N, CA and C atoms as an extended XYZ file, in Angstrom:
93
Properties=species:S:1:pos:R:3:atomname:S:1:resname:S:1:resid:I:1 pbc="F F F"
N       125.110       76.464       51.862 N   MET     1
C       124.454       75.945       50.653 CA  MET     1
C       124.928       74.512       50.408 C   MET     1
N       123.984       73.606       50.423 N   CYS     2
C       124.370       72.208       50.223 CA  CYS     2
C       124.447       71.870       48.735 C   CYS     2
N       125.072       70.773       48.440 N   GLU     3
C       125.335       70.414       47.046 CA  GLU     3
C       124.044       70.163       46.264 C   GLU     3
N       123.040       69.608       46.939 N   ALA     4
C       121.768       69.335       46.260 CA  ALA     4
C       121.118       70.638       45.798 C   ALA     4
N       121.178       71.679       46.648 N   ASP     5
C       120.615       72.980       46.274 CA  ASP     5
C       121.335       73.543       45.061 C   ASP     5
N       122.655       73.425       45.063 N   LEU     6
C       123.460       73.945       43.957 CA  LEU     6
C       123.100       73.209       42.660 C   LEU     6
N       122.956       71.893       42.764 N   LEU     7
C       122.618       71.080       41.599 CA  LEU     7
C       121.245       71.471       41.054 C   LEU     7
N       120.288       71.683       41.975 N   GLN     8
C       118.942       72.060       41.562 CA  GLN     8
C       118.957       73.424       40.878 C   GLN     8
N       119.763       74.350       41.414 N   LYS     9
C       119.861       75.688       40.837 CA  LYS     9
C       120.433       75.609       39.419 C   LYS     9
N       121.480       74.800       39.240 N   GLN    10
C       122.083       74.642       37.917 CA  GLN    10
C       121.079       74.030       36.949 C   GLN    10
N       120.286       73.062       37.437 N   MET    11
C       119.296       72.404       36.596 CA  MET    11
C       118.230       73.399       36.156 C   MET    11
N       117.777       74.242       37.089 N   MET    12
C       116.774       75.254       36.754 CA  MET    12
C       117.321       76.221       35.714 C   MET    12
N       118.562       76.675       35.923 N   GLU    13
C       119.175       77.609       34.975 CA  GLU    13
C       119.311       76.962       33.598 C   GLU    13
N       119.638       75.671       33.578 N   PHE    14
C       119.763       74.946       32.317 CA  PHE    14
C       118.417       74.887       31.594 C   PHE    14
N       117.351       74.557       32.352 N   LEU    15
C       116.017       74.465       31.753 CA  LEU    15
C       115.543       75.813       31.246 C   LEU    15
N       115.815       76.877       32.020 N   ILE    16
C       115.435       78.227       31.604 CA  ILE    16
C       116.182       78.587       30.323 C   ILE    16
N       117.448       78.238       30.250 N   GLY    17
C       118.245       78.509       29.058 CA  GLY    17
C       117.679       77.790       27.839 C   GLY    17
N       117.243       76.548       28.027 N   ARG    18
C       116.659       75.778       26.926 CA  ARG    18
C       115.379       76.448       26.437 C   ARG    18
N       114.543       76.909       27.375 N   GLU    19
C       113.287       77.555       26.994 CA  GLU    19
C       113.544       78.846       26.241 C   GLU    19
N       114.553       79.603       26.676 N   ARG    20
C       114.887       80.848       25.983 CA  ARG    20
C       115.336       80.541       24.556 C   ARG    20
N       116.119       79.494       24.375 N   GLU    21
C       116.575       79.111       23.030 CA  GLU    21
C       115.382       78.747       22.152 C   GLU    21
N       114.414       78.048       22.734 N   ARG    22
C       113.232       77.633       21.992 CA  ARG    22
C       112.419       78.856       21.569 C   ARG    22
N       112.288       79.824       22.468 N   GLU    23
C       111.573       81.065       22.146 CA  GLU    23
C       112.273       81.791       21.004 C   GLU    23
N       113.604       81.824       21.049 N   ARG    24
C       114.378       82.499       20.009 CA  ARG    24
C       114.152       81.798       18.664 C   ARG    24
N       114.106       80.466       18.665 N   GLU    25
C       113.868       79.718       17.429 CA  GLU    25
C       112.491       80.034       16.863 C   GLU    25
N       111.485       80.148       17.731 N   LYS    26
C       110.137       80.497       17.279 CA  LYS    26
C       110.162       81.851       16.592 C   LYS    26
N       110.863       82.814       17.195 N   CYS    27
C       110.948       84.159       16.618 CA  CYS    27
C       111.616       84.102       15.247 C   CYS    27
N       112.646       83.274       15.105 N   LEU    28
C       113.338       83.156       13.819 CA  LEU    28
C       112.415       82.555       12.764 C   LEU    28
N       111.614       81.578       13.167 N   ILE    29
C       110.691       80.931       12.228 CA  ILE    29
C       109.632       81.934       11.766 C   ILE    29
N       109.119       82.741       12.701 N   ILE    30
C       108.089       83.737       12.378 CA  ILE    30
C       108.665       84.821       11.472 C   ILE    30
N       109.880       85.275       11.762 N   ALA    31
C       110.481       86.386       11.019 CA  ALA    31
C       110.732       86.030        9.549 C   ALA    31
């Protein structure tokens, strides 16, 4: 596994985490 792949994986996980947080905020606003 090269460093670029690892960096890309971390970036994807970070973006997914941000989207999940945004979804959670939407749910809080609706509730």
